[in-house]
C-alpha positions as semicolon CSV with decimal commas, in nm:
position;residue;x (nm);y (nm);z (nm)
1;X;0,079;4,342;12,879
2;X;0,402;4,441;12,675
3;X;0,237;4,706;12,531
4;X;0,102;4,849;12,863
5;X;0,453;4,800;13,027
6;X;0,566;5,029;12,759
7;X;0,286;5,279;12,773
8;X;0,377;5,312;13,144
9;X;0,761;5,356;13,112
10;X;0,656;5,619;12,832
11;X;0,434;5,784;13,011
12;X;0,662;5,756;13,347
13;X;0,968;5,899;13,137
14;X;0,759;6,175;12,983
15;X;0,650;6,291;13,353
16;X;1,010;6,245;13,497
17;X;1,127;6,462;13,194
18;X;0,918;6,775;13,185
19;X;1,065;6,934;13,518
20;X;1,395;6,916;13,357
21;X;1,299;7,191;13,100
22;X;1,204;7,453;13,369
23;X;1,529;7,328;13,589
24;X;1,753;7,397;13,263
25;X;1,585;7,726;13,240
26;X;1,642;7,825;13,579
27;X;1,987;7,723;13,582
28;X;2,078;7,924;13,287
29;X;1,904;8,229;13,405
30;X;2,138;8,211;13,738
31;X;2,441;8,140;13,536
32;X;2,358;8,471;13,301
33;X;2,276;8,650;13,641
34;X;2,602;8,564;13,809
35;X;2,825;8,637;13,462
36;X;2,661;9,013;13,444
37;X;2,725;9,050;13,816
38;X;3,048;8,958;13,774
39;X;3,124;9,180;13,483
40;X;2,991;9,468;13,616
41;X;3,176;9,409;13,949
42;X;3,492;9,351;13,733
43;X;3,441;9,660;13,559
44;X;3,330;9,854;13,863
45;X;3,674;9,761;13,993
46;X;3,895;9,802;13,686
47;X;3,732;10,165;13,668
48;X;3,852;10,209;14,058
49;X;4,178;10,131;14,018
50;X;4,232;10,311;13,694
51;X;4,079;10,636;13,883
52;X;4,313;10,558;14,171
53;X;4,634;10,503;13,960
54;X;4,558;10,827;13,737
55;X;4,543;11,013;14,078
56;X;4,824;10,885;14,210
57;X;5,009;10,945;13,843
58;X;4,907;11,321;13,887
59;X;5,049;11,350;14,263
60;X;5,353;11,196;14,176
61;X;5,431;11,422;13,865
62;X;5,316;11,717;14,070
63;X;5,575;11,609;14,324
64;X;5,808;11,538;14,072
65;X;5,779;11,887;13,897
66;X;5,824;12,060;14,274
67;X;6,123;11,896;14,320
68;X;6,263;11,979;13,991
69;X;6,195;12,306;14,023
70;X;6,337;12,380;14,332
71;X;6,706;12,171;14,232
72;X;6,709;12,391;13,901
73;X;6,660;12,726;14,126
74;X;6,700;12,698;14,477
75;X;6,531;12,877;14,732
76;X;6,831;13,116;14,802
77;X;6,818;13,211;14,458
78;X;6,465;13,332;14,427
79;X;6,222;13,527;14,687
80;X;5,884;13,491;14,514
81;X;5,627;13,191;14,541
82;X;5,732;12,986;14,292
83;X;5,462;12,751;14,251
84;X;5,234;13,002;14,237
85;X;5,431;13,227;14,014
86;X;5,300;13,074;13,644
87;X;5,115;13,092;13,349
88;X;5,007;12,875;13,092
89;X;5,151;12,792;12,747
90;X;5,082;12,551;12,413
91;X;5,365;12,557;12,226
92;X;5,437;12,317;11,961
93;X;5,789;12,379;11,939
94;X;5,832;12,266;12,300
95;X;5,686;11,960;12,223
96;X;5,326;12,002;12,407
97;X;4,987;11,887;12,291
98;X;4,816;12,045;12,573
99;X;4,856;12,354;12,781
100;X;5,132;12,351;13,073
101;X;5,257;12,568;13,326
102;X;5,561;12,743;13,293
103;X;5,724;12,884;13,638
104;X;5,910;13,188;13,657
105;X;6,166;13,257;13,951
106;X;6,195;13,596;14,080
107;X;6,444;13,843;14,293
108;X;6,300;14,151;14,424
109;X;6,035;14,147;14,173
110;X;6,232;14,084;13,860
111;X;6,224;13,771;13,672
112;X;6,568;13,569;13,681
113;X;6,496;13,274;13,573
114;X;6,178;13,093;13,336
115;X;6,140;12,728;13,389
116;X;5,945;12,558;13,066
117;X;5,794;12,243;13,047
118;X;5,935;12,049;12,716
119;X;5,881;11,723;12,606
120;X;6,131;11,528;12,396
121;X;5,877;11,341;12,202
122;X;6,134;11,061;12,046
123;X;6,305;10,899;12,305
124;X;6,331;10,517;12,256
125;X;6,026;10,373;12,435
126;X;5,832;10,711;12,442
127;X;5,800;11,091;12,506
128;X;6,036;11,239;12,800
129;X;5,925;11,508;13,010
130;X;6,124;11,803;13,083
131;X;6,175;12,106;13,267
132;X;6,402;12,335;13,119
133;X;6,511;12,638;13,321
134;X;6,653;12,914;13,133
135;X;6,813;13,247;13,284
136;X;6,681;13,588;13,158
137;X;7,080;13,596;13,014
138;X;6,991;13,288;12,757
139;X;7,195;13,032;12,990
140;X;7,059;12,709;13,084
141;X;7,010;12,701;13,486
142;X;6,951;12,319;13,452
143;X;6,730;12,059;13,308
144;X;6,575;11,779;13,503
145;X;6,334;11,460;13,372
146;X;6,006;11,469;13,488
147;X;5,894;11,108;13,360
148;X;5,995;10,871;13,085
149;X;5,973;10,500;13,022
150;X;6,324;10,467;12,910
151;X;6,501;10,143;12,918
152;X;6,641;10,077;13,279
153;X;7,013;10,065;13,335
154;X;7,055;10,214;13,007
155;X;6,818;10,545;12,901
156;X;6,737;10,589;13,274
157;X;7,080;10,741;13,331
158;X;6,904;11,055;13,221
159;X;6,787;11,090;13,597
160;X;6,986;11,306;13,826
161;X;6,988;11,007;14,064
162;X;7,119;10,781;13,842
163;X;7,399;10,984;13,693
164;X;7,533;11,327;13,613
165;X;7,471;11,343;13,238
166;X;7,192;11,563;13,263
167;X;7,431;11,855;13,420
168;X;7,557;11,848;13,087
169;X;7,363;12,108;13,009
170;X;7,425;12,345;13,268
171;X;7,519;12,704;13,163
172;X;7,480;12,603;12,780
173;X;7,353;12,863;12,550
174;X;7,300;12,956;12,191
175;X;7,559;13,179;12,195
176;X;7,853;12,946;12,399
177;X;7,739;12,632;12,193
178;X;7,715;12,673;11,805
179;X;7,409;12,496;11,621
180;X;7,625;12,205;11,526
181;X;7,772;12,102;11,875
182;X;7,380;12,083;11,970
183;X;7,400;11,697;11,885
184;X;7,538;11,414;12,095
185;X;7,921;11,318;12,009
186;X;7,810;11,028;11,799
187;X;7,684;11,279;11,558
188;X;7,939;11,521;11,571
189;X;7,815;11,765;11,860
190;X;7,969;11,776;12,209
191;X;7,718;11,609;12,444
192;X;7,800;11,242;12,560
193;X;7,586;10,976;12,491
194;X;7,528;10,695;12,748
195;X;7,662;10,407;12,744
196;X;7,439;10,185;12,523
197;X;7,204;10,421;12,488
198;X;7,181;10,691;12,195
199;X;6,833;10,742;12,091
200;X;6,751;10,871;12,455
201;X;7,017;11,161;12,502
202;X;6,963;11,278;12,129
203;X;6,595;11,344;12,187
204;X;6,659;11,510;12,486
205;X;6,946;11,723;12,332
206;X;6,735;11,798;12,040
207;X;6,438;11,920;12,267
208;X;6,670;12,119;12,521
209;X;6,821;12,314;12,219
210;X;6,467;12,411;12,043
211;X;6,361;12,481;12,426
212;X;6,669;12,758;12,397
213;X;6,561;12,898;12,035
214;X;6,193;12,951;12,157
215;X;6,307;13,129;12,462
216;X;6,528;13,349;12,247
217;X;6,274;13,440;11,991
218;X;6,000;13,515;12,211
219;X;6,176;13,610;12,526
220;X;5,999;13,961;12,572
221;X;5,674;13,847;12,555
222;X;5,729;13,541;12,788
223;X;5,879;13,754;13,022
224;X;5,573;14,003;13,029
225;X;5,349;13,716;13,113
226;X;5,129;13,757;13,403
227;X;5,073;13,481;13,671
228;X;4,769;13,283;13,558
229;X;4,771;13,413;13,201
230;X;4,779;13,180;12,848
231;X;5,048;13,255;12,620
232;X;4,850;13,267;12,311
233;X;5,118;13,183;12,036
234;X;5,069;12,820;11,921
235;X;5,417;12,762;11,772
């Protein structure tokens, strides 16, 4: 009797265990499907967010650039369509790693100011994008920061809304400011450093000086460019 009971128990146990295998398989498949669907949805959401973020960044940069242009050359000082009167340039001397637009301000059909895209590559926390306006006489009409990642409360004082430091470049030129003076005061130059931040202004002073030198060396060709053209020299 005991043997029969054991046989019955074993048989019953086997019958009860057999459905467990497909049940576990279905559970694993469902879990894998769920994880796969979650991964696809997550990837899609990340891609959508990145796309929207990239578009917002581009739009913000365009807005910042437009504002900077008109701060440097107000409407009363030009009579052309400033945002349309531009040509493309890719110059290592300006810190550029890809083509960017140079805007030309004109009065009565004659160029008065070039607005050069400039990148100061050695900011404290990364590159600093600038617009440097240079009059045809070689004087700086103005400098504005388009984007940066400098330390809030320290390096961000390069922004015109945070301090007037950036106005220190106004009217400077290669003629009225010697090469030795194109440094921050800590390095023996004539430009103020920011309290608690020297690397940031040092990078911008260097970049602006390079922009002036580039303009001085290529002035005639730069001023002769037509709207929409590409300035071919790569340095």
